Backbone bond lengths (Angstrom), bond angles and torsions (degrees), N, CA, C in turn:
res aa  C-N    CA-C-N  psi(-1)  N-CA   C-N-CA  omega(-1)  CA-C   N-CA-C  phi
1 M - - - 1.469 - - 1.527 108.76 -
2 T 1.335 117.48 138.67 1.453 120.96 -178.86 1.509 110.72 -79.28
3 L 1.333 115.32 163.80 1.459 120.70 178.65 1.526 110.34 -61.38
4 F 1.351 117.23 -39.06 1.468 120.98 -179.16 1.520 111.57 -63.30
5 K 1.335 115.75 -42.75 1.463 119.38 -179.33 1.527 110.87 -65.32
6 A 1.306 117.17 -41.02 1.462 120.25 -179.88 1.519 111.05 -63.21
7 M 1.350 116.43 -42.22 1.455 120.26 179.51 1.521 110.36 -68.40
8 N 1.340 116.40 -38.43 1.449 120.97 179.53 1.523 111.13 -62.90
9 M 1.330 114.97 -36.98 1.453 120.40 179.98 1.525 110.87 -66.02
10 M 1.347 116.23 -35.76 1.462 120.63 179.44 1.520 110.96 -65.97
11 D 1.352 117.13 -29.15 1.457 121.30 -175.72 1.521 113.46 -81.76
12 K 1.334 117.58 -13.18 1.461 120.34 -176.33 1.525 110.99 -71.57
13 P 1.349 116.80 131.93 1.464 119.47 178.74 1.514 110.76 -77.86
14 G 1.309 116.63 158.73 1.459 120.94 173.33 1.503 115.11 87.64
15 L 1.330 118.92 5.71 1.464 120.60 178.30 1.510 109.67 -75.70
16 N 1.336 116.33 138.70 1.455 118.61 175.75 1.517 110.14 -80.35
17 L 1.330 117.11 177.83 1.466 121.52 -175.42 1.507 111.61 -60.50
18 R 1.355 117.40 -43.11 1.463 120.54 -178.93 1.523 110.09 -64.56
19 Q 1.320 117.12 -42.43 1.461 120.30 -179.73 1.531 110.71 -66.42
20 T 1.311 116.31 -38.13 1.472 119.55 179.58 1.527 111.26 -63.86
21 R 1.347 116.06 -44.99 1.466 119.46 178.54 1.513 111.59 -63.83
22 F 1.347 115.39 -37.49 1.468 119.26 178.04 1.526 110.08 -63.02
23 A 1.328 116.13 -40.77 1.465 119.98 179.15 1.523 110.78 -65.57
24 E 1.345 116.04 -37.88 1.470 119.58 178.08 1.516 111.20 -62.69
25 I 1.345 116.63 -41.38 1.468 120.94 178.93 1.515 110.09 -63.19
26 L 1.344 116.62 -43.01 1.454 120.56 179.74 1.530 110.93 -63.59
27 L 1.328 115.94 -37.86 1.459 119.46 178.61 1.519 111.36 -64.16
28 L 1.335 116.84 -42.89 1.461 120.06 178.19 1.511 111.49 -63.25
29 C 1.310 117.17 -40.33 1.466 120.88 179.02 1.518 110.33 -64.91
30 A 1.338 115.85 -41.10 1.458 119.43 -179.99 1.513 111.10 -63.75
31 L 1.334 116.02 -41.22 1.463 119.70 177.47 1.511 111.60 -63.32
32 A 1.333 116.91 -37.47 1.463 121.49 -176.41 1.505 111.85 -64.98
33 V 1.337 117.88 -32.07 1.469 119.71 -175.44 1.507 112.51 -107.61
34 S 1.334 117.79 2.58 1.459 118.80 179.97 1.514 109.73 -67.42
35 P 1.348 119.80 145.89 1.467 123.55 -176.00 1.507 114.86 -55.09
36 P 1.367 120.45 -42.43 1.468 117.93 179.87 1.512 113.02 -60.29
37 C 1.342 117.27 -39.30 1.471 119.86 -180.00 1.513 111.01 -67.09
38 L 1.321 116.20 -40.98 1.461 119.71 -179.49 1.515 111.04 -64.56
39 S 1.326 116.34 -40.70 1.464 118.56 -177.41 1.515 111.31 -65.51
40 T 1.335 117.10 -31.96 1.462 120.15 178.33 1.522 111.00 -72.52
41 A 1.303 116.81 -45.10 1.461 120.73 -176.42 1.521 112.32 -66.47
42 Q 1.318 116.61 -29.61 1.461 120.42 -174.59 1.523 112.82 -101.17
43 A 1.336 115.96 12.60 1.458 118.56 -179.46 1.520 110.58 -58.83
44 A 1.306 115.42 129.49 1.469 120.50 -178.63 1.517 109.84 -74.75
45 P 1.333 118.20 146.13 1.469 120.19 177.37 1.520 110.11 -64.00
46 S 1.316 115.86 137.36 1.461 119.63 -179.82 1.516 110.34 -87.89
47 A 1.312 116.31 148.11 1.461 121.35 -178.68 1.521 110.14 -77.41
48 V 1.306 116.73 148.38 1.452 121.88 177.36 1.521 108.79 -80.83
49 N 1.307 116.46 138.31 1.451 120.79 176.75 1.523 109.07 -70.81
50 Q 1.323 116.45 116.47 1.468 120.47 -177.31 1.525 111.86 -63.57
51 K 1.341 116.99 -17.12 1.454 119.03 -178.66 1.520 112.88 -88.67
52 D 1.309 117.57 4.62 1.456 120.80 -177.38 1.515 112.58 -123.11
53 P 1.339 118.10 78.57 1.446 118.14 176.00 1.512 110.86 -69.42
54 S 1.294 116.50 138.81 1.446 122.99 174.08 1.510 113.66 74.47
55 L 1.337 116.90 -144.07 1.455 123.15 -167.08 1.519 112.65 -76.56
56 A 1.344 114.26 162.17 1.459 120.45 -173.91 1.521 112.74 -62.34
57 D 1.332 118.03 -34.70 1.457 120.18 -178.95 1.523 111.46 -96.20
58 T 1.299 115.68 19.99 1.457 121.12 175.05 1.518 108.71 -98.73
59 P 1.316 119.42 139.67 1.457 120.79 -178.89 1.518 112.51 -56.05
60 G 1.307 115.64 148.90 1.457 120.93 179.60 1.512 112.22 -83.86
61 N 1.290 116.50 162.29 1.451 122.38 -179.93 1.512 109.61 -107.72
62 K 1.305 118.09 143.83 1.450 122.36 -175.48 1.526 113.35 -81.32
63 S 1.281 117.96 17.15 1.457 120.63 -175.45 1.515 112.41 -80.46
64 A 1.296 115.00 167.01 1.461 121.83 174.54 1.520 107.77 -124.34
65 V 1.320 116.08 165.17 1.454 120.32 178.95 1.531 109.52 -63.09
66 T 1.313 115.95 133.34 1.457 119.86 178.38 1.520 110.15 -71.77
67 H 1.316 116.22 126.74 1.459 120.65 177.33 1.528 108.25 -87.25
68 L 1.312 115.53 113.35 1.458 120.63 -172.02 1.520 112.44 -62.82
69 K 1.337 116.39 -32.24 1.465 118.91 -178.50 1.524 111.09 -66.44
70 S 1.340 116.67 -25.64 1.468 119.67 -178.87 1.525 112.13 -101.98
71 L 1.332 116.62 9.86 1.464 120.56 179.94 1.519 109.91 -62.78
72 S 1.335 116.18 127.95 1.464 121.21 -178.90 1.523 108.47 -153.68
73 E 1.314 115.80 177.75 1.464 119.71 176.50 1.525 110.65 -59.71
74 G 1.329 115.91 -30.82 1.463 120.80 179.92 1.509 113.82 -72.91
75 S 1.338 117.62 -6.60 1.467 119.99 178.20 1.526 111.33 -66.29
76 L 1.325 116.69 -25.62 1.465 121.46 176.35 1.521 107.65 -96.21
77 K 1.312 115.85 102.07 1.464 121.12 -175.74 1.518 110.54 -80.98
78 I 1.340 115.83 132.32 1.461 122.18 178.83 1.519 108.36 -116.69
79 Q 1.330 115.97 125.52 1.460 119.91 177.42 1.523 109.25 -140.14
80 D 1.310 115.50 126.74 1.465 121.65 -177.84 1.525 111.71 53.64
81 G 1.332 115.68 37.06 1.462 121.00 178.00 1.515 114.51 80.55
82 L 1.334 117.52 -0.21 1.461 121.69 -178.66 1.531 110.13 -105.78
83 A 1.319 114.93 132.20 1.464 120.29 176.49 1.523 108.68 -93.23
84 Q 1.317 116.26 134.96 1.457 119.89 -178.06 1.529 110.78 -95.42
85 I 1.334 116.25 117.20 1.462 121.50 174.84 1.527 107.03 -91.84
86 D 1.322 116.36 109.85 1.465 118.98 -174.31 1.532 113.44 -137.34
87 S 1.335 116.52 20.68 1.465 118.55 178.62 1.521 110.11 -157.83
88 D 1.317 114.72 164.31 1.466 120.69 178.00 1.516 111.51 -61.62
89 V 1.333 116.47 -39.69 1.470 120.70 -178.41 1.528 110.62 -63.48
90 L 1.327 117.01 -45.89 1.462 119.90 -177.92 1.530 111.81 -69.75
91 L 1.323 117.04 -33.32 1.460 119.24 174.68 1.525 110.11 -60.74
92 K 1.325 116.92 -44.63 1.461 120.21 -179.66 1.521 111.59 -70.57
93 V 1.322 117.73 -32.31 1.464 121.43 174.32 1.530 108.94 -59.66
94 Y 1.326 116.25 -47.00 1.470 120.23 179.98 1.529 111.22 -66.38
95 Y 1.329 116.24 -37.22 1.460 118.55 178.54 1.531 110.70 -59.36
96 F 1.320 116.86 -49.01 1.468 119.52 -177.97 1.528 111.51 -72.18
97 A 1.319 117.35 -24.12 1.461 120.10 176.80 1.523 111.37 -67.81
98 Y 1.347 116.82 -29.42 1.463 119.84 -173.56 1.526 114.30 -117.37
99 S 1.313 118.02 -0.36 1.470 119.91 -177.47 1.524 113.03 -89.73
100 G 1.338 116.69 -22.74 1.458 119.59 -177.18 1.515 113.38 75.13
101 T 1.323 117.51 8.43 1.467 121.70 179.15 1.527 109.72 -95.37
102 P 1.343 118.18 157.52 1.469 120.62 178.08 1.530 110.89 -58.07
103 V 1.297 115.94 139.55 1.467 120.61 -177.09 1.525 110.58 -69.54
104 D 1.321 116.41 126.41 1.465 122.34 175.93 1.525 106.89 -99.81
105 Y 1.309 116.46 90.88 1.465 121.42 -175.84 1.526 111.43 -60.85
106 S 1.323 116.10 -39.50 1.459 119.58 -179.80 1.521 111.09 -63.69
107 A 1.325 117.38 -41.94 1.464 121.09 179.52 1.523 111.02 -63.33
108 I 1.324 116.75 -38.59 1.460 120.60 179.63 1.522 110.85 -64.21
109 L 1.305 117.32 -39.31 1.460 121.48 -174.74 1.523 114.04 -86.92
110 T 1.322 117.30 -16.69 1.462 120.26 -177.27 1.520 110.33 -87.67
111 V 1.324 115.82 114.41 1.461 121.50 179.64 1.524 109.01 -91.92
112 N 1.313 116.35 122.36 1.469 121.23 -178.08 1.522 108.96 -100.63
113 T 1.331 117.19 99.96 1.461 121.14 -176.61 1.520 113.09 -111.58
114 E 1.318 117.90 4.26 1.464 120.13 -177.46 1.524 111.61 -104.32
115 N 1.324 114.89 146.01 1.457 120.03 178.62 1.521 112.37 -76.14
116 I 1.335 116.59 -32.58 1.456 120.88 -172.41 1.517 112.38 -118.14
117 V 1.323 117.00 -53.67 1.456 121.32 -174.03 1.528 110.42 -78.77
118 A 1.311 116.74 124.28 1.464 120.92 178.81 1.524 110.33 -68.11
119 P 1.327 118.43 141.98 1.460 120.66 -178.64 1.519 111.70 -72.60
120 V 1.314 115.22 156.23 1.461 120.67 174.96 1.534 107.65 -78.39
121 P 1.328 118.72 122.65 1.465 120.62 -178.06 1.521 112.02 -58.38
122 V 1.315 115.29 134.90 1.463 121.14 177.69 1.525 108.78 -84.27
123 Q 1.300 116.01 128.00 1.466 120.39 177.53 1.532 108.97 -90.68
124 P 1.315 117.43 116.21 1.471 119.91 -175.37 1.521 112.73 -71.28
125 S 1.302 114.31 144.17 1.466 120.06 174.35 1.529 108.03 -86.26
126 P 1.315 118.46 163.77 1.466 120.51 176.95 1.531 111.67 -56.24
127 A 1.327 116.82 -38.23 1.466 120.35 -179.82 1.527 110.72 -66.22
128 Q 1.321 116.92 -39.54 1.463 120.31 178.97 1.521 110.96 -67.19
129 K 1.319 117.62 -37.87 1.468 120.56 176.55 1.524 110.72 -61.51
130 Q 1.313 116.48 -42.18 1.467 120.38 179.10 1.531 110.42 -63.73
131 T 1.332 116.20 -41.35 1.467 120.13 179.11 1.518 110.82 -63.63
132 I 1.332 116.85 -43.72 1.464 120.88 179.72 1.523 110.59 -63.60
133 D 1.321 117.30 -41.51 1.470 120.51 177.90 1.526 110.74 -59.67
134 K 1.330 116.49 -40.51 1.467 120.50 178.51 1.524 111.02 -67.05
135 L 1.334 116.43 -40.42 1.466 120.50 178.68 1.526 111.05 -64.62
136 I 1.319 116.90 -39.03 1.468 120.73 178.11 1.528 110.32 -64.08
137 A 1.315 116.46 -39.70 1.464 120.14 177.85 1.534 110.69 -63.85
138 I 1.328 116.15 -40.39 1.468 120.24 177.81 1.525 109.91 -65.35
139 A 1.343 116.64 -41.28 1.460 120.77 179.79 1.528 111.20 -62.02
140 K 1.320 116.70 -41.14 1.469 120.68 178.60 1.528 110.92 -63.15
141 A 1.317 116.36 -31.91 1.464 120.83 -178.63 1.525 112.26 -84.38
142 H 1.337 116.69 -8.83 1.469 120.31 -177.93 1.533 110.04 -133.02
143 P 1.333 116.44 75.89 1.468 119.70 178.80 1.525 113.65 -72.88
144 D 1.330 116.51 -18.20 1.461 120.07 177.95 1.521 109.09 -84.57
145 V 1.338 116.40 123.04 1.459 120.93 -171.83 1.526 111.17 -130.61
146 T 1.314 114.70 163.85 1.459 121.17 173.56 1.519 109.04 -131.30
147 I 1.313 115.08 142.23 1.460 122.03 176.73 1.528 107.34 -129.43
148 K 1.315 116.35 127.72 1.465 121.40 -179.17 1.521 109.62 -99.25
149 V 1.329 116.33 130.28 1.465 121.27 178.81 1.522 109.51 -130.84
150 D 1.323 115.07 156.35 1.459 119.53 176.51 1.519 109.29 -128.42
151 D 1.326 116.12 -172.83 1.465 122.35 -179.92 1.528 112.34 62.16
152 I 1.329 115.50 38.54 1.466 120.74 177.82 1.529 109.47 -82.23
153 A 1.321 116.59 122.28 1.461 121.66 178.66 1.526 109.90 -106.36
154 L 1.323 116.13 139.83 1.459 121.64 179.95 1.522 110.70 -122.46
155 N 1.314 115.40 153.24 1.455 120.41 168.35 1.525 108.73 -85.47
156 A 1.321 115.96 163.17 1.461 119.83 178.42 1.535 110.34 -61.59
157 Y 1.306 114.95 159.65 1.463 121.51 -176.12 1.527 111.24 -58.41
158 D 1.335 115.45 133.82 1.452 122.27 177.12 1.522 108.43 -102.52
159 Q 1.327 116.16 108.16 1.468 120.92 -173.95 1.525 113.34 -62.23
160 P 1.334 119.33 -44.57 1.475 118.72 -178.38 1.530 114.06 -58.55
161 S 1.347 116.34 -38.56 1.473 119.25 -178.27 1.521 112.78 -96.55
162 H 1.338 116.57 -4.21 1.468 122.36 -179.01 1.535 111.27 53.91
163 S 1.326 115.83 47.73 1.464 118.23 -174.93 1.526 112.12 -153.12
164 F 1.327 113.87 164.53 1.459 122.83 172.23 1.528 107.69 -108.26
165 E 1.315 117.39 130.72 1.456 120.73 177.89 1.526 110.15 -86.75
166 V 1.327 116.53 134.68 1.463 121.99 175.34 1.528 107.68 -79.21
167 V 1.335 116.28 121.87 1.455 120.88 -174.96 1.530 112.07 -76.28
168 N 1.323 116.70 -37.71 1.461 120.60 -175.29 1.527 112.19 -62.66
169 R 1.337 114.97 167.97 1.467 120.86 177.50 1.532 111.85 -80.16
170 L 1.287 116.62 11.65 1.463 121.49 -172.86 1.522 113.51 -55.43
171 F 1.327 117.39 -42.51 1.460 120.12 -174.16 1.529 112.12 -112.94
172 I 1.322 115.66 39.39 1.456 121.21 172.81 1.523 108.17 -98.43
173 D 1.310 117.34 126.41 1.464 120.93 -178.73 1.533 110.14 -57.21
174 G 1.318 115.64 132.63 1.455 120.75 177.69 1.513 114.40 93.61
175 A 1.337 118.27 -10.02 1.466 120.28 178.32 1.525 109.12 -65.60
176 R 1.331 116.11 135.59 1.464 121.36 -178.43 1.522 110.19 -104.69
177 F 1.322 115.38 143.20 1.458 120.43 -177.12 1.530 110.43 -124.61
178 Y 1.325 115.34 133.91 1.461 121.73 -175.57 1.526 110.24 -127.13
179 F 1.328 115.33 158.05 1.455 121.22 171.21 1.523 111.09 -107.15
180 D 1.323 117.02 -16.20 1.460 120.72 177.84 1.524 107.80 -152.96
181 N 1.315 117.18 -164.51 1.464 120.48 -177.48 1.526 113.82 -91.87
182 S 1.306 117.33 10.37 1.455 119.13 177.33 1.523 109.46 -75.90
183 R 1.321 116.45 173.87 1.470 120.31 -177.42 1.534 112.49 -79.84
184 Y 1.313 117.89 -10.28 1.466 120.87 -176.73 1.529 110.28 -76.89
185 H 1.334 116.00 130.44 1.456 120.14 -178.53 1.528 109.51 -151.41
186 Y 1.317 115.63 175.55 1.464 119.50 175.54 1.521 109.31 -130.76
187 V 1.317 115.33 155.86 1.461 122.45 178.61 1.527 107.87 -132.69
188 Y 1.331 115.26 155.06 1.455 120.91 176.97 1.523 109.98 -101.73
189 S 1.309 116.51 141.26 1.468 121.25 168.32 1.524 107.65 -109.01
190 G 1.320 115.77 148.13 1.464 119.60 -176.26 1.508 113.04 74.88
191 A 1.340 116.60 26.24 1.459 120.82 -175.07 1.523 113.19 -69.95
192 D 1.324 116.73 -30.32 1.469 120.08 -175.91 1.523 112.71 -58.83
193 A 1.310 116.95 -27.65 1.468 120.52 -177.60 1.526 111.99 -68.43
194 F 1.329 117.00 -10.85 1.467 120.14 -176.60 1.526 112.61 -120.60
195 R 1.326 117.16 12.34 1.463 120.05 177.01 1.524 111.09 -64.95
196 T 1.327 116.41 -31.49 1.463 121.57 175.07 1.517 108.97 -123.23
197 L 1.322 116.29 143.00 1.463 122.66 -178.68 1.522 108.49 -108.96
198 Q 1.331 115.31 118.61 1.452 120.71 -176.30 1.531 111.20 -74.18
199 C 1.332 115.67 141.23 1.467 120.16 177.92 1.528 109.02 -157.99
200 T 1.342 116.17 133.47 1.470 120.70 178.82 1.521 112.07 -126.06
201 D 1.330 117.07 -2.87 1.464 120.54 -179.18 1.533 109.50 -80.22
202 A 1.334 116.41 120.46 1.469 121.48 -174.49 1.524 112.74 -60.56
203 K 1.330 116.80 -41.01 1.465 120.32 -179.11 1.528 111.01 -65.06
204 T 1.322 115.82 -42.91 1.471 120.37 179.23 1.524 110.90 -66.38
205 I 1.314 116.33 -41.68 1.464 120.75 178.36 1.522 110.78 -59.18
206 A 1.328 116.56 -45.42 1.463 120.77 -179.36 1.527 111.15 -63.31
207 A 1.330 116.20 -41.82 1.471 120.55 -178.88 1.528 111.05 -65.58
208 I 1.326 116.53 -43.41 1.469 119.76 -179.55 1.522 110.65 -68.27
209 N 1.330 116.88 -42.22 1.462 120.17 178.43 1.524 111.44 -59.95
210 S 1.318 116.38 -39.72 1.469 120.65 177.41 1.522 110.84 -61.90
211 A 1.326 116.36 -42.32 1.467 120.73 178.55 1.525 110.75 -64.90
212 V 1.333 116.23 -41.61 1.463 120.55 -179.97 1.525 110.47 -62.50
213 E 1.334 116.72 -43.36 1.461 121.31 -179.81 1.525 111.87 -62.32
214 N 1.331 116.18 -28.79 1.472 121.23 -178.67 1.533 112.27 -100.38
215 Y 1.333 116.31 15.12 1.466 123.09 176.41 1.537 112.46 58.42
216 V 1.320 115.14 33.86 1.469 120.41 176.53 1.528 108.29 -88.89
217 H 1.335 116.60 129.83 1.453 120.96 -179.65 1.527 110.84 -97.87
218 F 1.308 114.97 169.97 1.459 122.18 -175.63 1.524 110.20 -120.65
219 S 1.331 115.04 171.87 1.464 120.64 171.51 1.524 107.63 -116.55
220 M 1.331 115.64 168.34 1.466 118.69 -175.24 1.516 111.13 -151.05
221 D 1.326 115.36 138.27 1.462 122.00 170.78 1.529 106.99 -101.32
222 I 1.328 115.51 123.38 1.467 121.33 -178.00 1.521 108.99 -110.31
223 V 1.306 116.75 125.00 1.461 122.28 179.59 1.530 108.83 -111.12
224 G 1.322 115.56 132.25 1.452 119.63 179.80 1.514 112.26 -150.09
225 H 1.315 115.11 175.88 1.464 122.11 -179.57 1.526 108.58 -121.01
226 V 1.324 116.54 123.26 1.458 120.53 178.65 1.519 107.91 -72.55
227 S 1.329 116.00 114.35 1.460 119.93 -176.93 1.525 111.51 -91.94
228 H 1.326 116.52 -40.83 1.462 120.18 -178.59 1.523 109.41 -172.01
229 A 1.325 116.04 179.54 1.463 122.53 174.07 1.518 108.13 -128.39
230 V 1.329 116.08 152.06 1.463 121.68 -179.12 1.526 108.09 -112.40
231 P 1.343 117.81 101.53 1.468 120.78 -175.85 1.526 114.55 -57.81
232 K 1.326 117.99 -38.71 1.471 118.75 -176.85 1.524 111.79 -67.14
233 D 1.337 117.01 -21.47 1.462 121.32 178.43 1.527 112.52 -108.27
234 T 1.335 116.47 -2.13 1.477 122.46 -171.95 1.527 110.29 45.47
235 A 1.335 114.91 49.30 1.460 120.95 -176.12 1.523 111.32 -120.15
236 L 1.325 115.59 138.43 1.452 122.40 172.79 1.524 107.16 -97.13
237 V 1.338 117.36 129.82 1.456 121.33 -177.51 1.524 109.70 -103.40
238 I 1.328 115.51 124.61 1.464 121.46 -177.84 1.524 109.21 -118.65
239 D 1.334 116.40 120.03 1.457 121.39 176.43 1.525 108.89 -80.45
240 L 1.323 116.84 119.43 1.462 120.42 -177.43 1.522 111.08 -70.72
241 G 1.334 114.61 138.39 1.461 119.60 -179.85 1.511 114.23 -122.11
242 K 1.350 116.15 -37.86 1.466 119.16 -176.20 1.521 109.50 -160.81
243 V 1.324 115.97 146.49 1.465 120.36 173.28 1.518 108.81 -130.01
244 T 1.321 114.85 146.51 1.459 121.20 176.84 1.519 108.60 -125.86
245 L 1.325 116.42 117.53 1.460 121.99 179.51 1.521 108.99 -89.26
246 E 1.320 116.02 132.84 1.462 121.32 -179.01 1.525 110.46 -123.69
247 D 1.331 115.58 148.13 1.464 119.52 179.59 1.518 111.15 -85.00
248 A 1.318 116.82 -171.28 1.461 122.19 -173.73 1.516 113.35 -64.38
249 I 1.334 117.81 -22.37 1.467 120.21 179.92 1.532 111.88 -103.82
250 G 1.338 116.00 9.28 1.463 119.64 175.57 1.512 115.29 88.19
251 E 1.331 117.24 8.63 1.463 120.28 178.74 1.528 110.15 -82.54
252 T 1.327 116.34 138.10 1.459 121.20 178.92 1.522 110.33 -70.77
253 V 1.329 116.63 129.36 1.476 120.31 178.73 1.528 111.37 -113.62
254 I 1.335 116.98 -34.35 1.473 119.93 177.45 1.525 108.68 -143.78
255 T 1.315 116.72 135.74 1.467 122.47 169.86 1.522 107.75 -123.01
256 Q 1.308 115.41 128.56 1.473 119.28 -178.14 1.510 110.08 -133.11
257 A 1.332 116.13 126.64 1.457 121.25 179.69 1.517 110.21 -102.82
258 K 1.328 115.49 160.24 1.457 121.31 177.83 1.521 109.67 -62.31
259 P 1.331 118.55 132.82 1.484 121.16 -178.90 1.533 111.38 -58.35
């Protein structure tokens, strides 16, 4: 029986109690098999955007999914003494480097990109274990790190404080940042010092204000020092040291260091 017929039957006057209940049952059955209901119930889980660690209003990261077959010591890029954390694998490498807990090789290699369906654990090969051990050693030797983010939104210039306020949740104490749907994440300490970006140069102020008025966002290089990891939270703690705000073409507009 179609949904229309079941509803039509409910509207007919003069039905006795048994007939009314029968019509109600038919209506429920029709609803259960109607195409809109089926399409909702069978909706496939959507994949998480690898470029968006953490919350929706948090800036995205320019990283790409780590390809396990190409995982090597060179996967952790070092430039000017700074190691770049730009993937879920490297975040977990740093976590185990500083947590003091036994290394979970499978957890490091398993990328969790689904909202609902749990990923199939990756079983590490002996070669992959050796590579991870080397990466952990490199991470221990390079506590100073950089993380690149984009989609930075600012408020218009505030004359009394001579600064631009960062709109995103990026520098709110306690905000957690992820590269995938696993429990491993990182947090910033000393974030309050970067909620506003100081600027006194008139030309720079005018340029940024123009971008803000036109809803143009910025990118940012964040430099910090890995102080420790918190095993009970599976969190890597990064002490913020310096941020560099860049415009749409990659030019530096503001650099601010920790007071």
